[in-house]
C-alpha positions, 0 to 999 in steps of 0.5 A: 294683579293691578289689571286684577282690580282695575277689571273689578272696578270696571265690571262694578261701575258697569253694574252700578250704570246699568242699575241706574239705568233699569231705575230710571226707565222703571220711574219713566214707565211708572210716570206714563202710567204703564206700571200703575192704571191710575185711572179712576173707574178701571177693572183691576184685580185684588190680591186675593182674586176678587174683581174690583174698580180702581178708586180713591183710597177715601171712597172705599170703606172696604179699602179703608176697614182692610188696612185696619185690619192690617191687610193692604189693598192692591194700588192701582196708581197715585195722582199727586199724594192721593192714591187709588186702589183696587175697590173690591166688588164682592159680587163677583166671584173670586177667580180660579185656574180650571183644574184638569184631572188628565194625567199628563203623558197618558199619549207619549207612553202610548206613541212611545210603546205603539213606535217600540213595536216597529224596533222588534221582529217577532221570530220563532224561538231557537229551542228546540221544543215541541210547541213552538215559542215565538219572541220579540228580537231587537232589530235596531241597526242604529249603533251608538257612535262614541261623540268624544274620540281621543281628546284630553282629561280637563284639569280640576276647576278648568271649566267652572261653568260646567256642573256635575249633579249627582243625586 
C-alpha cells in the first residue's frame, strides 16, 4: 500500500514538473514574439474574418468602439504596457471557405462496383426452363481464417484500455 502512495506522489510530481516546463517554454516563445506579432503594421486576421493591421489600441478607433460595445479585438502583441490590436480594414472582404457541391464517396462507390464485378462469374441458371437465364455466381477463392486459435477468455477488467462500443 505504501508503494502505491509513493507511485502516486511521484506521478503527481512528474506532471507538475512537466506543466512548469511547458509554461516556461510558452513564456520564452511569447517573449520572442513567436506567439504574438508585436510589430506595428503587420497584417493580421480579426476574429470575425476581416483582414487588418496591427496597431496600437489608441490608434484604432474601431477597436476602441468595439471594446465599448463589449467586443474585444484580436491582440497582436504587447510593448511594455501598451497593446497592439488587429485594427480591421472594412474595405477587405471577409474570408470564407469555399464550399464544395460535389458529393463525397461517389468515385469510391463506382470503383467498388467495378472491382466487385471481378468476383462474380456469369453462369447459366441450373433450373430447367425453356428460356435459359444467366445468373451471377460468387467465385471468390478467399476464405476467412480465424485470427485467434485457442486462447483464453479475458477476465473482467483485465484489459482496461480495450473498449467495446455498442450503438
